[in-house]
C-alpha positions as CSV (number, residue, x, y, z in Angstrom):
1,M,-13.2,-16.6,18.0
2,L,-15.6,-14.2,18.7
3,L,-13.8,-11.6,19.7
4,L,-11.5,-12.4,16.7
5,Q,-14.2,-12.0,14.4
6,L,-16.2,-8.7,15.7
7,W,-12.6,-7.3,15.7
8,N,-12.3,-7.9,11.8
9,R,-15.7,-6.3,11.7
10,R,-15.1,-3.6,13.6
11,T,-11.8,-2.5,10.8
12,A,-13.9,-3.5,8.0
13,D,-16.6,-1.1,9.5
14,L,-13.6,1.8,9.8
15,V,-12.5,0.8,6.3
16,R,-15.1,1.4,4.8
17,C,-15.7,4.5,7.0
18,L,-12.4,6.0,5.7
19,E,-12.1,4.9,2.4
20,Q,-16.0,7.1,1.9
21,T,-14.3,10.2,4.2
22,E,-11.3,9.7,1.6
23,N,-13.5,9.6,-1.6
24,R,-15.8,13.0,-0.2
25,F,-12.0,14.1,0.5
26,I,-11.2,13.6,-3.5
27,S,-14.6,14.7,-4.6
28,N,-14.0,18.1,-2.6
29,E,-10.5,18.8,-3.9
30,R,-12.1,18.2,-7.3
31,K,-14.5,21.0,-7.3
32,G,-12.0,23.1,-5.7
33,G,-14.0,23.4,-2.4
34,L,-12.5,22.7,1.2
35,A,-11.1,19.1,1.9
36,L,-13.4,19.2,4.8
37,T,-16.2,20.7,6.2
38,S,-14.9,20.7,10.2
39,N,-12.6,20.2,12.4
40,R,-15.2,17.8,13.9
41,E,-14.3,16.0,10.6
42,Q,-11.3,16.7,10.5
43,E,-10.4,15.0,14.2
44,F,-12.8,11.8,13.2
45,W,-10.2,11.3,10.5
46,D,-6.9,11.4,12.3
47,K,-8.7,9.8,15.7
48,M,-9.1,6.8,12.9
49,Q,-6.0,6.6,10.9
50,E,-5.0,5.8,14.3
51,K,-6.8,3.0,14.8
52,L,-6.1,1.3,11.5
53,K,-2.9,-0.8,12.1
54,P,-0.5,0.2,8.6
55,L,-1.6,-2.6,6.0
56,D,-5.6,-1.8,6.5
57,R,-4.8,1.8,5.2
58,Q,-2.3,2.7,2.4
59,V,-0.9,6.4,1.5
60,G,-1.5,7.3,-2.1
61,G,-4.3,4.6,-3.6
62,K,-5.8,1.4,-3.4
63,H,-3.1,-0.4,-6.0
64,Y,-1.6,-2.7,-2.9
65,K,-4.7,-2.4,-0.4
66,D,-7.1,-4.5,-3.1
67,M,-4.5,-7.2,-3.5
68,K,-5.1,-10.5,-1.0
69,I,-1.7,-10.4,-0.3
70,Q,0.0,-6.9,-0.2
71,P,3.8,-7.3,-1.3
72,V,4.8,-5.3,1.5
73,E,3.5,-8.7,3.3
74,F,5.4,-10.8,1.4
75,I,8.2,-9.5,0.9
76,L,8.9,-9.1,4.9
77,A,7.6,-12.6,5.2
78,N,10.2,-14.2,3.2
79,D,12.8,-11.9,4.0
80,L,13.8,-10.3,0.9
81,G,16.7,-7.8,0.6
82,F,15.8,-4.2,-1.2
83,C,16.2,-5.2,-5.3
84,E,14.4,-8.2,-4.8
85,G,11.8,-6.5,-2.8
86,N,10.9,-4.2,-5.9
87,I,11.1,-6.4,-8.6
88,I,8.2,-8.4,-6.6
89,K,6.1,-4.5,-5.2
90,Y,6.1,-3.7,-9.3
91,T,5.4,-6.3,-11.1
92,C,2.3,-6.8,-8.6
93,R,1.5,-3.0,-9.2
94,Y,2.2,-2.5,-13.0
95,K,-1.8,-3.4,-14.1
96,Q,-2.8,-0.7,-11.8
97,K,-0.9,1.6,-11.6
98,G,2.8,2.2,-13.5
99,G,2.1,0.3,-16.8
100,V,5.3,0.1,-19.0
101,E,7.6,2.2,-16.6
102,D,6.6,-0.4,-13.3
103,L,7.7,-3.1,-15.5
104,E,10.3,-1.7,-16.9
105,K,11.7,-1.0,-13.2
106,V,11.6,-4.9,-12.7
107,I,13.9,-5.3,-15.4
108,H,16.3,-2.7,-13.7
109,Y,16.3,-3.8,-10.2
110,A,16.8,-7.3,-11.7
111,Q,19.2,-7.0,-13.4
112,M,20.8,-5.0,-10.2
113,L,20.9,-8.0,-8.8
114,I,22.4,-10.1,-11.4
115,D,25.1,-7.6,-11.0
116,K,25.3,-8.3,-7.1
117,V,25.4,-12.2,-7.0
118,K,28.4,-12.2,-9.8
119,E,29.8,-9.8,-7.9
120,N,29.5,-12.5,-4.9
121,E,29.9,-15.6,-6.6
122,V,33.9,-13.5,-7.8
123,G,35.1,-12.7,-5.0
124,Q,34.3,-16.2,-3.3
């Protein structure tokens, strides 16, 4: 139990460190400056990214990482298909990212799923 607590604390520290570096990176990029100030910083960033589990980091924003359960965790745990997974994903993120467009995607994938289910029912 103690090892697990230490591991979780270390992982949380790594995530915080990466987020701070990422925020600095974004800030410098907006100012038109260099993203990272040294090769050493870049090497550190690369090593930390390698040590994190995929669910501990997110490429392109924080709209999933800040959720109590990430959509991909739910989708994989319940063995959902492509359309079902996208319905979950877009429903979960619409407030933080895509707004109405994400809700329209939910409807689009639901319509595709309905068509597929009806097609399968007719074929039986």
